[in-house]
N, C-alpha and C positions, 0 to 999 in steps of 0.2 A: 577403416576397423573402430577406429573411435566414434565416428556416427550412427556407426551399428548399435555400440553399445550403447552413447545415450539415448538413441532409442527403442534400445529395451528399458535401461532405468525409467523412460517415459512411460511407458507400458505398464510397466512395475506399478508407477505411481497409481495410473490411476487406474488400476484392476484396483489398488489397494482403498481407494478413495469410495470405486460401488460397494466396495465390501464393508465400508463404512454403514453405508445408507441401511444394510441385514442388521449391522448392529443397533443404529441409532431405531430402527422400527422395533426392535427386539426388546430394548430394554424400557417396561414400561414404568419400573419406579426410579428410571433414571432422570424421568421426564418430572417427576416431581420433584428430586433432589436440583433440577435446572431452574426451576420453578423459585425456589428459594432464594436463588444467586439473582436472578435478575430482579431485584429490588426496584420497583417504581421511582424509588428515591434518588436513583443513581440517575443522575441528567447529563453528566460530564461527558460523556460519549465516549470514554477512555477505558472500559473496559472489554477487549475483545471477542468475550461470550457472553458478553450481557448483551442479547438480542432486543432491541430497540427501535422503529420508526423511526428516521431522525434525517436531516437535510443540511449540507454541508454546500458553502461557498468558500472558495480560496481561490489567492492569486499567489504567485509566487517568480520572484523574477532571480533569472540565473547568471550567472556571468560562467560564460562555458573558457574549455581551454583549449583552446586556438592555438597554431604554428607562431612562433616568433615573426614580428612582423603584421600580423591580424589583431584585429580585438571582435570578440565576440559575445553576445548576451541573446538569453530568450527570456521571453513572459509571457506565463499561462496562465491562464482563468481557470478553475474547474468548478463544476456541480455533479456533487454528489449525494445520492440518494439512496438510503439502505432501509429494507423492512423485512422483518420476520415473516416465515408461513410456515406450512405443515404445521400446525399448532405450534409453534415455537421453535419446532428442532431445527429450522434452517434460515437463514439470512441470506437475503440477495441483496448485492450489492452493486451499481453502476453510476459511472463517473464520465462524464461529458468536457470536451476541452475547446478553449480559444486560446492560439496560440499566436506570437508571431515570433520570426527567427530575424536576426542581423548578424553580417558577420564582413567585416571590414578589412581593407589590406590599407594598412598605410600609406601616404603616401599619394602624389596627384597620378590620375588615371589606374589607381589599383582596383582590385575587384572588388565588386561588393556587391552582397544577397541580401534581399531585405524582402521576408513573403509573412503573410499574416493569413491567418484561416482558423478553420475548421481543425481540430488535431484527433488522433486516436481515443474510438471508445473501447474503454473495457466492463466488464462484468465476474462479479464473484457470487459464487454457492457455495457455502461455509454451515459445516455441521461441529455439534460436541457432543461425539457417542461415550465417549468419556470421564465422565466428571465424579469427583470425590472428594464433597465439600471437608468430610473429616480430614482428609488428610490433606483440605486447602490446594489441591492441584485437579488439573483438567486439561484434555487432547482436542485438540481440533484439527478436522483434514477440511480443505476445500479444493478447488477446480476453477482459477481466472479464467477468463475467454479476450485475448487483445484482439479487439479488430482493426483492423487494415480502415479507417474511414476518413486521413487526413488529408485537406484539398489540395494539399500540397505535397510535396515531396521532403522538403525541408521539416515539415512540421509532422510526422510519422514518422513508424518504424521500418514501413515497406513491407509488413509481413501481419500475415494471422499468427497466432502463437496460442498456444493454451500454457497453464503454469498449474500444474498440481503441487497442493504446498501443505505442510503439514506445522502444527505448533504447539508445543507445551505450555503449559501456565502454569508458574507457580504464585500463586496468593499471598503476599506479604502485610503483616498488621497494617502497613499503609502504602497499600498499592501490590505490582503485580512485576513478576521476571516471566518472559513468554519470549522464549528462544524457537527460532524455525527455521526453516527449509521450504526452498520453492526450484522445483528444477522447470524452465520455461525454454518451450522448442516452437519453433516456424511450422506449420503443415502447408501454408502458401506464401510466398514471396513474388512481389513484384518483380517484373525483368529489370535485369542488373541490379537488386537488391541482395545480402547479405542474408544468408540465416540466420534465425535467433536460435541459440544455443548456450544457456547461462544458468548456473545455480548461481540462486540468492540465499546469504545465510545471515539472519537477522537475530538481532541479541537486544530483542525491547525491555526497556524498566521504566515503569513510573512510580512516582512516589507522592502521593496528596496529602496536599497543606494539611495541618492538625484542624482545622476550619473548616475541610472538604469542599472547602469553595474555589480553592487552589490548586493546581499541579504543578510538577515537572516532568515530562515525558524524554527520552532518548532511543533512540535506536541505532545502534551501530550496524552498519549493513554491509557485510567481504561479496563481490562481486567475483566469479569465475566465471569467464568466457570463454567457452571451447572450441569456437567459430574463431574468435580472433585471436586466440591464445595471450589475452589481457587479465590481467586481475589488477584491483583496486579496489577501496574502502569507503563509503560514504558515512557521513556521521549529522546525525538531525539533532537538533537541541529544544525542545517545545517547552514554552512557560504559558498556564491556558489561564484563563478564572472565568467563574461564572458568575453571570451579569447581573443573579439575583440578589445578588450581594448588596448590591445599591441600587435596585429598582426590583420588589419583590413580585410584580405583578410577569419579571420575566423569566418564570421560572421555566429551565431547560433551553434558555439559552448562553452561550458562551463566546468567547474568543481566546485567540490564543495567537502567540508569536515563535515563529520558526526557524529559525538559519540555522544552515548546512554549511558544513564544505567534505573536502573531495581530498582522499590520500592515494599517492601512489601515482607513479611517471606516467600510467595509462588510462589516468582520469580522462573522462569526457568531460568534467565539469570542474572548478576552482573552490566557487560558492554560491550560494545562494539565499535570500531571506522569503520565508512564505507568510501569510498575514488570513488567517483565517476565522471562521464565523459558522457557528454548529446552533441546531434546534435540533431537541434530541425527545423522543418520548410523545409527541402531540399527534 
């Protein structure tokens, strides 16, 4: 019964997604408002509804929450590309990963799993059919596609999944608040791998520096896993800087540091540190 219920929710979300396509194509006046939002002077890449072409490279080291007596970690290098299309009304994002995974049982003769290779690839289609700059708010809707492309089982989920999502954006004097909801479900699984059936609740908050060349970003995320009956939270804390502050010819280039920690007995990880580099508006 629970599986049927979640599948119905997924179908409803997908229908809502395609309804937004009709809304965005019909809203001619909205496109003009959206153009004003996408000021080319903003090269931070922190505004989720400012669709500019950008390229990102980042590496995340994660300490896994392994059973007592084990040590485990994962290191993932990601290349991400984003670009607007359909006259700037949509954005396409794609991410590819190279991952290494190590789990060791303490003591002589213990279990040792060490693999490295390509990880899963995912892509997202995002649009902003509702934008009201007078009230400084917007609604965005998207669909993520998670592909089962990992070269080794431990480097990926073992499923092909879809993730309809929606989030609200409230523009603040020096940043924004963007809570969002996503339902992620698998449509195909490798033999012996569990289904994907999750709700993801995000509470994105961005605070820009007074000089607009630095920022603080945080994304507390709540994960509700219906397949495993597990719940936990992940909290990201990001500090970023525009490089043109020190070298003017690097306009659009920035870097950031993002530590993360997880909360809850069911958490799959303990903490991580991500370091990233972005080129926006090229």
